[in-house]
C-alpha positions as CSV (number, residue, x, y, z in Angstrom):
1,X,-37.7,-6.1,6.3
2,X,-40.0,-7.2,9.2
3,X,-42.1,-10.3,8.4
4,X,-45.8,-10.4,9.4
5,X,-46.8,-12.9,11.9
6,X,-49.1,-15.4,10.3
7,X,-52.1,-17.1,12.2
8,X,-50.7,-20.5,11.4
9,X,-47.4,-19.7,13.0
10,X,-45.6,-19.7,9.5
11,X,-43.1,-16.9,8.8
12,X,-39.6,-16.8,7.7
13,X,-39.2,-20.3,8.4
14,X,-41.6,-21.4,5.7
15,X,-38.8,-20.2,3.0
16,X,-36.1,-22.1,4.7
17,X,-37.0,-25.5,3.5
18,X,-37.6,-24.3,0.0
19,X,-34.1,-22.5,0.1
20,X,-32.6,-25.8,1.3
21,X,-34.1,-27.9,-1.5
22,X,-33.0,-25.3,-4.1
23,X,-29.5,-25.4,-2.6
24,X,-29.5,-29.1,-2.7
25,X,-30.5,-29.3,-6.2
26,X,-27.8,-26.9,-7.2
27,X,-25.1,-28.9,-5.3
28,X,-26.4,-32.2,-6.9
29,X,-26.3,-30.6,-10.4
30,X,-22.7,-29.4,-9.7
31,X,-21.6,-32.9,-8.6
32,X,-23.2,-34.3,-11.8
33,X,-21.3,-31.9,-14.0
34,X,-18.0,-32.6,-12.3
35,X,-18.5,-36.3,-13.0
36,X,-19.4,-35.7,-16.5
37,X,-16.3,-33.4,-16.8
38,X,-14.2,-36.3,-15.4
39,X,-15.7,-38.7,-17.9
40,X,-15.1,-36.3,-20.9
41,X,-11.4,-35.8,-19.7
42,X,-10.8,-39.6,-19.7
43,X,-12.3,-39.9,-23.0
44,X,-10.0,-37.1,-24.4
45,X,-6.9,-38.6,-22.9
46,X,-7.5,-41.9,-24.6
47,X,-8.4,-40.2,-27.9
48,X,-5.3,-38.0,-27.6
49,X,-3.0,-40.9,-26.9
50,X,-4.4,-42.8,-30.1
51,X,-4.2,-39.5,-32.2
52,X,-0.4,-39.4,-31.3
53,X,0.3,-43.0,-31.6
54,X,-1.4,-43.8,-35.0
55,X,0.0,-43.1,-38.5
56,X,-3.3,-44.2,-40.3
57,X,-4.9,-41.0,-41.8
58,X,-8.4,-42.4,-41.6
59,X,-8.0,-43.2,-38.0
60,X,-6.5,-39.9,-37.4
61,X,-9.5,-38.1,-39.0
62,X,-12.0,-40.2,-36.8
63,X,-10.0,-39.4,-33.8
64,X,-9.9,-35.6,-34.5
65,X,-13.8,-35.7,-35.0
66,X,-14.1,-37.4,-31.5
67,X,-11.7,-34.8,-30.0
68,X,-13.9,-32.1,-31.5
69,X,-17.1,-33.6,-30.1
70,X,-15.4,-34.0,-26.5
71,X,-14.1,-30.5,-26.7
72,X,-17.6,-29.1,-27.3
73,X,-19.0,-31.1,-24.6
74,X,-16.3,-29.9,-22.2
75,X,-16.9,-26.2,-23.0
76,X,-20.7,-26.6,-22.6
77,X,-20.2,-28.3,-19.1
78,X,-17.8,-25.8,-17.9
79,X,-20.0,-22.9,-19.0
80,X,-23.0,-24.5,-17.2
81,X,-20.7,-24.9,-14.1
82,X,-19.7,-21.3,-14.2
83,X,-23.3,-20.1,-14.5
84,X,-24.4,-22.4,-11.6
85,X,-21.5,-21.2,-9.4
86,X,-22.2,-17.5,-10.2
87,X,-26.0,-17.8,-9.7
88,X,-26.7,-17.0,-13.3
89,X,-29.7,-18.4,-15.0
90,X,-28.7,-18.9,-18.6
91,X,-31.0,-17.3,-21.0
92,X,-32.4,-14.7,-18.5
93,X,-30.8,-11.4,-17.5
94,X,-33.6,-10.1,-15.3
95,X,-35.4,-8.6,-18.3
96,X,-38.4,-9.5,-20.1
97,X,-37.0,-8.5,-23.5
98,X,-36.0,-11.2,-25.8
99,X,-32.6,-10.9,-27.7
100,X,-30.8,-12.8,-30.4
101,X,-28.2,-15.2,-28.9
102,X,-24.6,-14.4,-29.6
103,X,-21.6,-16.8,-30.3
104,X,-19.0,-17.0,-27.6
105,X,-15.7,-18.7,-28.1
106,X,-14.5,-21.6,-25.6
107,X,-11.2,-21.1,-24.0
108,X,-8.1,-23.1,-25.0
109,X,-7.1,-25.7,-22.4
110,X,-3.6,-26.7,-21.4
111,X,-1.9,-29.1,-19.2
112,X,0.0,-28.6,-16.1
113,X,3.6,-27.3,-16.3
114,X,6.5,-27.7,-14.2
115,X,8.8,-24.6,-14.2
116,X,11.0,-25.5,-11.3
117,X,13.7,-27.8,-12.8
118,X,14.5,-25.5,-15.9
119,X,14.4,-22.2,-14.0
120,X,16.6,-23.3,-11.0
121,X,19.1,-24.6,-13.5
122,X,19.2,-21.5,-15.5
123,X,19.4,-19.3,-12.5
124,X,22.3,-21.3,-11.2
125,X,24.2,-21.8,-14.4
126,X,23.8,-18.3,-15.9
127,X,23.0,-16.0,-13.1
128,X,25.3,-17.7,-10.7
129,X,23.0,-17.6,-7.9
130,X,21.3,-20.5,-5.8
131,X,18.4,-21.6,-7.8
132,X,16.7,-23.0,-4.5
133,X,16.6,-19.6,-3.0
134,X,14.1,-18.6,-5.8
135,X,11.6,-21.5,-4.8
136,X,9.1,-19.0,-3.7
137,X,9.2,-17.1,-6.9
138,X,8.7,-20.4,-9.0
139,X,5.8,-21.4,-6.8
140,X,4.1,-17.9,-7.4
141,X,4.6,-18.4,-11.3
142,X,3.1,-22.0,-11.1
143,X,0.2,-20.8,-9.0
144,X,-0.7,-17.9,-11.4
145,X,-0.5,-20.4,-14.3
146,X,-2.8,-22.9,-12.6
147,X,-5.1,-20.2,-11.8
148,X,-5.2,-18.9,-15.3
149,X,-6.3,-22.2,-16.6
150,X,-9.8,-21.7,-15.1
151,X,-10.4,-17.9,-15.0
152,X,-13.9,-16.6,-14.0
153,X,-16.1,-15.2,-16.7
154,X,-15.7,-11.5,-15.7
155,X,-13.1,-8.8,-15.5
156,X,-11.4,-10.6,-12.6
157,X,-10.6,-13.4,-15.1
158,X,-9.3,-11.0,-17.7
159,X,-6.9,-9.5,-15.1
160,X,-5.8,-13.0,-14.2
161,X,-5.0,-13.9,-17.8
162,X,-3.2,-10.5,-18.5
163,X,-1.3,-10.8,-15.4
164,X,0.2,-14.2,-16.5
165,X,0.6,-12.9,-19.9
166,X,2.9,-10.0,-18.8
167,X,4.9,-12.4,-16.7
168,X,5.5,-14.4,-19.9
169,X,6.8,-11.1,-21.4
170,X,9.2,-10.7,-18.4
171,X,10.2,-14.4,-18.7
172,X,10.9,-14.0,-22.4
173,X,13.0,-11.0,-21.9
174,X,15.0,-12.4,-18.9
175,X,15.5,-16.2,-19.6
176,X,15.4,-16.7,-23.5
177,X,18.4,-16.4,-25.9
178,X,18.7,-17.1,-29.6
179,X,20.7,-20.3,-28.6
180,X,18.8,-21.3,-25.6
181,X,15.2,-22.2,-24.7
182,X,13.6,-23.2,-21.5
183,X,13.4,-26.8,-22.6
184,X,9.7,-27.1,-21.7
185,X,7.0,-28.4,-23.9
186,X,3.8,-26.1,-23.9
187,X,0.7,-28.3,-24.5
188,X,-2.4,-26.6,-25.5
189,X,-5.8,-28.1,-27.1
190,X,-7.4,-26.3,-29.9
191,X,-10.5,-24.2,-29.1
192,X,-12.4,-25.1,-32.3
193,X,-11.2,-28.8,-32.9
194,X,-10.1,-30.0,-29.5
195,X,-6.9,-31.4,-31.2
196,X,-3.7,-31.2,-29.1
197,X,-0.5,-29.3,-30.1
198,X,2.5,-28.8,-28.3
199,X,5.7,-26.6,-28.8
200,X,8.8,-25.7,-26.9
201,X,8.5,-22.0,-27.9
202,X,7.5,-19.6,-25.2
203,X,5.7,-17.6,-28.0
204,X,3.1,-20.5,-28.3
205,X,2.4,-20.1,-24.6
206,X,1.9,-16.4,-25.1
207,X,0.0,-16.7,-28.2
208,X,-2.5,-19.1,-26.6
209,X,-3.0,-16.9,-23.5
210,X,-3.6,-13.9,-25.9
211,X,-6.2,-16.0,-27.7
212,X,-7.9,-16.9,-24.4
213,X,-8.0,-13.2,-23.6
214,X,-9.9,-12.6,-26.7
215,X,-12.1,-15.5,-26.1
216,X,-13.0,-14.5,-22.6
217,X,-14.0,-11.1,-24.0
218,X,-16.5,-13.0,-26.4
219,X,-18.1,-14.8,-23.3
220,X,-18.3,-11.5,-21.3
221,X,-20.1,-9.9,-24.3
222,X,-22.4,-12.8,-24.8
223,X,-23.5,-12.6,-21.1
224,X,-24.6,-9.0,-21.1
225,X,-28.2,-7.9,-21.0
226,X,-28.4,-6.3,-24.3
227,X,-32.1,-5.5,-24.0
228,X,-31.0,-2.1,-22.3
229,X,-28.8,0.6,-23.9
230,X,-26.0,0.2,-21.4
231,X,-25.8,-3.5,-21.7
232,X,-25.7,-3.3,-25.4
233,X,-22.7,-0.8,-25.0
234,X,-20.8,-3.2,-22.6
235,X,-21.4,-6.0,-25.0
236,X,-20.2,-4.0,-28.0
237,X,-17.0,-3.0,-26.3
238,X,-16.4,-6.6,-25.2
239,X,-16.7,-7.9,-28.9
240,X,-14.5,-4.9,-30.0
241,X,-11.9,-6.1,-27.6
242,X,-12.0,-9.7,-28.7
243,X,-11.6,-8.5,-32.2
244,X,-8.6,-6.6,-31.2
245,X,-6.9,-9.5,-29.4
246,X,-7.6,-11.7,-32.5
247,X,-6.3,-9.0,-34.9
248,X,-3.1,-8.7,-32.7
249,X,-2.6,-12.2,-32.8
250,X,-3.1,-12.6,-36.5
251,X,-0.7,-9.6,-37.4
252,X,2.2,-10.7,-35.0
253,X,2.4,-14.5,-35.1
254,X,2.7,-16.8,-38.0
255,X,2.6,-20.7,-38.7
256,X,0.7,-21.3,-35.7
257,X,0.6,-25.2,-34.8
258,X,-3.2,-25.2,-34.1
259,X,-6.0,-24.4,-36.5
260,X,-7.8,-21.8,-34.1
261,X,-4.6,-19.7,-34.3
262,X,-4.1,-19.9,-38.2
263,X,-4.3,-16.6,-40.0
264,X,-7.5,-17.8,-41.8
265,X,-9.2,-18.8,-38.6
266,X,-8.4,-15.7,-36.7
267,X,-9.6,-13.5,-39.7
268,X,-12.9,-15.2,-39.6
269,X,-13.1,-14.9,-35.8
270,X,-12.3,-11.1,-36.1
271,X,-15.0,-10.6,-38.8
272,X,-17.5,-12.6,-36.5
273,X,-16.7,-10.2,-33.6
274,X,-17.2,-7.2,-35.6
275,X,-20.5,-8.3,-36.8
276,X,-21.8,-9.0,-33.4
277,X,-20.4,-5.6,-32.3
278,X,-22.4,-4.1,-35.2
279,X,-25.6,-6.0,-33.9
280,X,-25.1,-4.5,-30.6
281,X,-25.1,-1.0,-32.1
282,X,-28.5,-1.8,-33.7
283,X,-29.9,-3.1,-30.5
284,X,-28.7,-0.1,-28.6
285,X,-30.7,2.0,-31.0
286,X,-34.0,0.1,-30.7
287,X,-35.3,-0.4,-27.2
288,X,-38.7,-2.0,-27.7
289,X,-40.5,0.2,-25.1
290,X,-39.3,3.5,-26.4
291,X,-39.8,2.9,-30.2
292,X,-42.8,5.0,-31.5
293,X,-44.2,3.5,-34.9
294,X,-45.1,6.9,-36.1
295,X,-41.4,8.1,-36.1
296,X,-40.7,7.8,-39.8
297,X,-37.1,8.9,-39.8
298,X,-36.3,6.7,-36.7
299,X,-37.9,3.8,-38.5
300,X,-35.7,4.3,-41.6
301,X,-32.5,4.8,-39.7
302,X,-33.3,1.4,-38.0
303,X,-33.9,-0.1,-41.4
304,X,-30.5,0.9,-42.7
305,X,-28.8,-0.2,-39.5
306,X,-30.4,-3.6,-39.7
307,X,-29.3,-3.8,-43.3
308,X,-25.7,-2.8,-42.2
309,X,-25.8,-5.7,-39.6
310,X,-27.1,-8.2,-42.4
311,X,-24.4,-7.2,-44.7
312,X,-21.8,-7.9,-42.0
313,X,-23.1,-11.4,-41.2
314,X,-23.3,-12.2,-45.1
315,X,-19.5,-11.4,-45.2
316,X,-18.9,-13.7,-42.2
317,X,-20.8,-16.3,-43.7
318,X,-19.0,-16.3,-46.9
319,X,-15.7,-16.4,-45.0
320,X,-16.9,-19.3,-42.8
321,X,-18.1,-21.3,-45.9
322,X,-14.8,-21.4,-47.5
323,X,-12.0,-23.7,-46.7
324,X,-9.9,-24.0,-44.7
325,X,-12.2,-22.2,-42.2
326,X,-15.1,-24.5,-43.0
327,X,-13.1,-27.4,-41.8
328,X,-12.5,-25.9,-38.3
329,X,-15.6,-23.8,-37.5
330,X,-18.5,-25.6,-36.0
331,X,-21.5,-26.1,-38.4
332,X,-23.8,-24.6,-35.9
333,X,-21.8,-21.3,-36.0
334,X,-22.1,-21.1,-39.9
335,X,-25.8,-21.9,-39.8
336,X,-26.5,-19.2,-36.9
337,X,-24.5,-16.6,-39.0
338,X,-26.6,-17.6,-42.1
339,X,-29.8,-17.4,-40.0
340,X,-28.9,-13.9,-38.6
341,X,-28.2,-12.5,-42.1
342,X,-31.6,-13.4,-43.4
343,X,-33.4,-12.3,-40.1
344,X,-31.7,-8.8,-40.1
345,X,-32.4,-8.3,-43.8
346,X,-36.0,-9.1,-43.3
347,X,-35.9,-6.8,-40.3
348,X,-34.7,-3.8,-42.6
349,X,-37.8,-4.4,-44.7
350,X,-40.0,-4.5,-41.8
351,X,-38.9,-1.1,-40.4
352,X,-39.2,0.5,-43.9
353,X,-42.9,-0.9,-44.0
354,X,-43.5,0.6,-40.6
355,X,-42.1,4.0,-41.9
356,X,-44.3,3.9,-44.9
357,X,-47.6,2.8,-43.4
358,X,-47.6,4.4,-40.0
359,X,-45.3,7.4,-40.4
360,X,-46.2,10.7,-41.7
361,X,-43.2,12.6,-43.0
362,X,-43.1,16.1,-44.2
363,X,-42.0,17.0,-47.7
364,X,-38.3,17.9,-46.5
365,X,-38.1,14.5,-44.7
366,X,-38.6,12.3,-47.8
367,X,-35.2,10.6,-48.4
368,X,-34.1,10.0,-52.0
369,X,-33.7,6.7,-53.6
370,X,-29.8,7.1,-53.3
371,X,-30.0,7.7,-49.6
372,X,-32.1,4.8,-48.3
373,X,-32.6,2.2,-50.9
374,X,-30.6,0.3,-53.6
375,X,-32.0,0.2,-57.1
376,X,-34.2,-2.8,-57.8
377,X,-32.5,-5.4,-59.9
378,X,-35.1,-5.3,-62.7
379,X,-35.0,-1.4,-62.9
380,X,-32.7,0.5,-65.0
381,X,-33.7,4.1,-64.2
382,X,-33.7,5.9,-61.0
383,X,-37.1,6.4,-59.5
384,X,-36.7,9.6,-57.7
385,X,-38.2,9.8,-54.2
386,X,-39.3,6.3,-53.1
387,X,-41.6,7.5,-50.2
388,X,-44.7,8.5,-52.1
389,X,-46.9,11.2,-50.7
390,X,-50.2,9.5,-51.8
391,X,-51.5,7.4,-49.0
392,X,-52.6,4.4,-51.2
393,X,-49.2,4.3,-52.8
394,X,-47.5,4.3,-49.5
395,X,-49.7,1.3,-48.5
396,X,-48.8,-0.5,-51.6
397,X,-45.0,-0.1,-51.3
398,X,-45.4,-1.0,-47.5
399,X,-47.1,-4.2,-48.4
400,X,-44.3,-4.9,-50.9
401,X,-41.7,-4.5,-48.1
402,X,-43.7,-6.6,-45.5
403,X,-43.9,-9.3,-48.2
404,X,-40.2,-9.4,-48.3
405,X,-39.7,-9.2,-44.5
406,X,-42.2,-12.2,-44.1
407,X,-40.3,-14.3,-46.7
408,X,-37.0,-13.5,-45.2
409,X,-38.3,-14.4,-41.6
410,X,-39.7,-17.8,-43.0
411,X,-36.5,-18.3,-44.6
412,X,-34.7,-17.7,-41.3
413,X,-36.9,-20.3,-39.6
414,X,-36.3,-22.7,-42.2
415,X,-32.6,-22.5,-41.9
416,X,-32.9,-22.8,-38.1
417,X,-34.8,-26.0,-38.5
418,X,-32.1,-27.5,-40.8
419,X,-29.4,-27.4,-38.1
420,X,-29.8,-29.8,-35.3
421,X,-28.0,-27.7,-32.8
422,X,-30.0,-24.7,-33.4
423,X,-33.2,-26.5,-33.1
424,X,-32.3,-26.8,-29.4
425,X,-31.8,-23.0,-29.1
426,X,-35.5,-22.2,-28.3
427,X,-34.5,-18.5,-27.7
428,X,-33.4,-18.0,-31.3
429,X,-36.7,-19.4,-32.7
430,X,-38.7,-17.4,-30.2
431,X,-37.1,-14.1,-31.6
432,X,-37.6,-14.9,-35.2
433,X,-41.3,-16.3,-34.5
434,X,-42.2,-13.2,-32.5
435,X,-40.9,-10.8,-35.4
436,X,-42.9,-13.0,-38.0
437,X,-46.1,-12.7,-36.1
438,X,-45.7,-8.9,-36.0
439,X,-45.1,-8.9,-39.8
440,X,-48.0,-11.1,-40.5
441,X,-50.4,-8.9,-38.3
442,X,-49.3,-5.8,-40.1
443,X,-49.7,-7.3,-43.4
444,X,-53.3,-8.6,-42.5
445,X,-54.0,-5.1,-41.3
446,X,-52.9,-3.6,-44.8
447,X,-54.5,-6.3,-47.0
448,X,-57.9,-5.6,-48.4
449,X,-60.5,-7.9,-50.0
450,X,-60.8,-5.5,-53.2
451,X,-57.2,-5.1,-53.5
452,X,-56.3,-6.7,-56.9
453,X,-53.4,-4.8,-57.6
454,X,-50.0,-6.7,-57.5
455,X,-47.7,-5.0,-55.2
456,X,-44.6,-3.6,-56.8
457,X,-41.1,-5.2,-56.1
458,X,-39.6,-3.8,-52.9
459,X,-36.1,-2.4,-53.4
460,X,-33.2,-3.5,-51.3
461,X,-32.2,-1.3,-48.4
462,X,-28.9,0.6,-48.4
463,X,-26.7,-0.3,-45.5
464,X,-25.8,2.4,-43.3
465,X,-24.7,2.9,-39.7
466,X,-24.1,6.0,-37.5
467,X,-21.5,4.2,-35.6
468,X,-19.0,1.7,-37.3
469,X,-17.3,-0.4,-34.5
470,X,-13.6,-0.8,-34.7
471,X,-11.3,-3.3,-33.2
472,X,-10.0,-2.3,-29.9
473,X,-6.7,-3.6,-28.3
474,X,-7.4,-5.5,-25.0
475,X,-6.1,-3.8,-21.8
476,X,-3.1,-5.7,-21.4
477,X,-1.7,-3.3,-18.8
478,X,-4.6,-3.7,-16.3
479,X,-2.9,-6.9,-14.9
480,X,0.6,-5.8,-15.3
481,X,2.5,-6.2,-11.9
482,X,6.0,-6.4,-10.9
483,X,8.5,-9.0,-12.4
484,X,8.3,-12.1,-10.3
485,X,12.1,-12.7,-10.6
486,X,12.9,-9.0,-10.0
487,X,15.4,-10.0,-7.4
488,X,17.6,-11.1,-10.2
489,X,18.1,-7.5,-11.1
490,X,17.0,-5.1,-13.9
491,X,16.3,-6.6,-17.3
492,X,18.7,-4.2,-19.0
493,X,21.6,-6.0,-17.5
494,X,20.6,-9.2,-15.8
495,X,19.1,-11.3,-18.6
496,X,20.2,-14.4,-20.4
497,X,21.1,-12.5,-23.6
498,X,24.0,-10.8,-21.6
499,X,27.1,-12.5,-20.2
500,X,28.9,-11.0,-17.2
501,X,31.5,-11.7,-14.6
502,X,31.0,-11.2,-11.0
503,X,34.0,-9.2,-9.2
504,X,34.6,-8.8,-5.6
505,X,33.9,-8.1,-2.9
506,X,36.5,-5.2,-3.7
507,X,37.6,-2.9,-0.7
508,X,37.6,0.6,-1.8
509,X,39.3,3.3,0.3
510,X,39.2,7.2,-0.2
511,X,42.5,8.8,-1.3
512,X,43.4,12.2,-1.5
513,X,41.4,12.8,-4.5
514,X,38.5,10.8,-3.4
515,X,37.7,7.2,-4.7
516,X,38.6,8.3,-8.4
517,X,35.4,7.1,-10.2
518,X,32.4,8.8,-11.6
519,X,28.9,7.0,-11.2
520,X,26.0,7.3,-13.6
521,X,22.4,6.0,-13.9
522,X,20.0,4.1,-11.8
523,X,19.1,0.4,-11.3
524,X,21.8,-0.6,-11.4
525,X,24.2,2.2,-10.9
526,X,27.0,2.2,-13.7
527,X,30.7,3.3,-13.1
528,X,31.0,5.7,-16.0
529,X,34.6,6.6,-15.5
530,X,37.8,5.4,-13.6
531,X,40.8,7.7,-13.3
532,X,44.1,5.8,-13.9
533,X,46.1,5.5,-10.8
534,X,43.3,6.1,-8.5
535,X,42.1,4.2,-5.6
536,X,39.3,2.6,-7.8
537,X,41.8,1.6,-10.6
538,X,44.0,-0.1,-7.9
539,X,41.0,-2.1,-6.7
540,X,40.5,-3.5,-10.0
541,X,37.4,-1.4,-10.8
542,X,36.8,-0.6,-14.7
543,X,34.7,1.7,-16.7
544,X,31.3,0.0,-17.6
545,X,31.1,-2.1,-14.5
546,X,27.8,-2.1,-12.6
547,X,27.6,-2.0,-8.7
548,X,25.6,-4.7,-7.3
549,X,26.5,-4.6,-3.7
550,X,27.8,-2.0,-1.2
551,X,29.0,-3.1,2.1
552,X,27.2,-6.3,1.9
553,X,23.8,-5.0,0.9
554,X,22.4,-5.8,-2.7
555,X,21.9,-2.6,-4.6
556,X,21.0,-3.7,-8.1
557,X,17.7,-1.7,-7.8
558,X,19.2,1.2,-5.9
559,X,19.1,4.7,-7.4
560,X,22.1,6.9,-8.1
561,X,21.6,9.0,-5.0
562,X,21.3,6.1,-2.6
563,X,24.6,4.6,-3.8
564,X,26.3,7.9,-3.4
565,X,24.8,8.3,0.1
566,X,26.1,5.0,1.2
567,X,29.6,5.7,-0.2
568,X,29.5,9.0,1.8
569,X,28.8,7.3,4.9
570,X,31.7,5.0,4.6
571,X,34.1,7.6,5.7
572,X,38.0,7.0,5.8
573,X,37.4,3.2,6.4
574,X,36.3,2.7,2.9
575,X,33.6,0.5,1.3
576,X,33.2,-3.0,0.2
577,X,31.8,-3.1,-3.4
578,X,30.8,-6.1,-5.6
579,X,30.5,-5.3,-9.3
580,X,29.6,-7.2,-12.5
581,X,31.5,-6.9,-15.8
582,X,29.6,-7.3,-19.0
583,X,31.5,-9.7,-21.5
584,X,31.2,-9.6,-25.2
585,X,28.4,-11.6,-26.5
586,X,29.3,-14.6,-28.5
587,X,26.5,-13.9,-31.1
588,X,24.3,-10.8,-31.4
589,X,20.9,-11.3,-33.1
590,X,20.8,-9.6,-36.5
591,X,18.1,-7.3,-37.8
592,X,17.0,-10.0,-40.3
593,X,16.3,-12.6,-37.7
594,X,12.7,-13.8,-37.7
595,X,11.8,-14.1,-34.0
596,X,8.7,-14.2,-31.6
597,X,7.7,-10.7,-30.8
598,X,7.7,-9.8,-27.0
599,X,4.2,-8.4,-26.7
600,X,3.5,-6.0,-23.8
601,X,0.9,-3.7,-22.9
602,X,2.2,-1.3,-25.4
603,X,4.2,-3.6,-27.8
604,X,7.6,-4.0,-26.2
605,X,8.1,-3.8,-22.5
606,X,8.9,-0.3,-21.1
607,X,12.2,-1.5,-19.6
608,X,13.4,-2.6,-23.2
609,X,12.3,0.5,-24.8
610,X,14.3,2.5,-22.2
611,X,17.5,0.4,-22.5
612,X,17.3,-0.1,-26.2
613,X,17.7,-4.0,-26.0
614,X,16.3,-6.1,-28.8
615,X,13.9,-9.0,-28.5
616,X,15.8,-12.4,-28.3
617,X,14.6,-15.3,-30.5
618,X,13.5,-18.7,-29.2
619,X,14.8,-22.0,-29.9
620,X,12.2,-24.1,-31.6
621,X,11.4,-27.8,-31.3
622,X,11.4,-28.2,-35.0
623,X,13.9,-27.0,-37.7
624,X,11.1,-24.8,-39.0
625,X,9.6,-22.3,-36.5
626,X,5.9,-22.7,-36.3
627,X,5.1,-19.5,-34.5
628,X,7.0,-16.6,-35.8
629,X,7.3,-13.0,-35.5
630,X,5.5,-11.5,-38.8
631,X,7.8,-9.4,-41.0
632,X,4.7,-7.8,-42.4
633,X,3.4,-6.5,-39.0
634,X,7.1,-5.4,-38.2
635,X,7.1,-3.2,-41.4
636,X,3.7,-1.9,-41.9
637,X,1.8,-1.7,-38.6
638,X,1.9,0.9,-36.1
639,X,-0.3,1.9,-33.1
640,X,-1.5,-1.1,-31.2
641,X,1.0,-3.6,-32.9
642,X,4.3,-4.2,-31.4
643,X,7.4,-2.7,-33.1
644,X,11.2,-3.5,-32.8
645,X,12.8,-1.2,-30.4
646,X,15.6,1.0,-31.7
647,X,18.8,1.2,-29.5
648,X,18.8,4.2,-27.2
649,X,22.0,6.5,-27.1
650,X,23.6,6.6,-23.8
651,X,23.1,9.8,-21.7
652,X,26.2,11.8,-20.6
653,X,27.6,11.0,-17.3
654,X,26.0,12.5,-14.4
655,X,27.6,15.5,-12.7
656,X,26.7,14.1,-9.2
657,X,30.1,13.1,-7.5
658,X,31.4,12.5,-4.0
659,X,33.2,15.5,-2.9
660,X,36.8,15.2,-3.8
661,X,36.0,12.8,-6.8
662,X,37.5,14.1,-10.1
């Protein structure tokens, strides 16, 4: 773009001071937010210490209330900081349309964690390797956990959380046994109350990360521009993914130590996300610029869609108003859900009034009473078609629906004014007030001075939707990468649930009949058979051993053909092999064990399904496990829910042999 030269000599440089001022203001605001965050963190640390130290119930209740207040402030400050860093103006999406605000969830926060000592000790003791040689892998794991504590509010943040979640699945499969835990305490703060909770179970860490995946989906959905069809679709999908994450957590974990992960809270959050997804369906059908008031059938469809949204929010409000959810959920959430239920019910009557007064349906387009309307509470007989053909009757019935719409919108404004937090949300009040003004203007247009007939009671609208959103599982596979500790070997063999003995190096020479062994499988290659009296038997190799080194080269991840090629190249001089022999386990987990599920992108990890290994249980910090694998989900759930993996029958030995081998 070429700037015009102005007479006073001003040009592009005129904008530079203004940009510098704006950048300076943003930087100053960021510094203020960081100072406020530091102050809130100090207050939370003091309150947390008092909460842990006191045994007085009244003091604990007071401190819990203070923690909830501090937690809310921290979430608001971090969201504002994210918006400033991303250049997003909160409340504006680049569109002139005004939409009803949504409810996003704050992320659970956690403390720093030192993986180094327990992992090095476990690698040295159980795996027989130098734990210090895995310093790079441990630093990578710690860096990943540190990064996922403050993810960006977009798809990159989701990928970061799912990447760490999948690494936890690998850690669970490799390092945990029924008799051994990592010995770490995982500290997490409740998302709803801010109360701290800690556990030694790795399942608590995985469950908290899965909760944050769902919470981040809610924030992404709330930030979408829902004034356009595509934005409403993206927001709906985000809320569906959030509902899927909470459903997965509720069905597979029990006895959670924090209120936000309890079954009752997760059920309420799942219902809330589905109601917000249903609201996005309604918004996607009603772009303001393209709605023609004369389209009678379109107005009636919108009326039923709005009634469906109102029904969903009434269900959510009933759930939130009952204990124990009532004690955890913020009061402003319950108030906003109640306001939305009244607002969308009034909106349904408004669209019916528009269909009656401005629409001109044909005889075949008149819907019946059962199709669109519910029976009025004072009526005992069906009235037949409820869209009268006479213009005056249509006007009277339209006035009745407008009257109910106005009353509902005024009630929504009254409920909005009762909540102190909602009073500060000007956008919500603007949406309701704008709709109320349209209803009043239409009612004044229909009202006449000589109209002395009292309007009949308007019937309720039958909820109906053309698209019922369903919970969708989060994309846990999008952040799946290689196991950070893959150098230890394949999980099918080299995990803490197995015990083995390292043999070798063994020098194996070729005899008249070859080496005298049969190989099978990949990663690692298995010695399927050893001929008695052969060179392999003389070297001490046994059936069932796994080859882990050939001529000094680690081959735990080699394929069958690679090991065969290396042995062929050895010639008459022979080869140096190192193998591991699996030892009988001291205790095998029974089928009745209640154990944390190993959640992966499709339930269990692929390597576990392939090798038929079972998920080991964790060692809990208390006698009663607080976060367990649910039997109910194990027995009655399929599809997106994890299922125990059945043992896989071994395949027949491979026929690929070295020339001369039996």
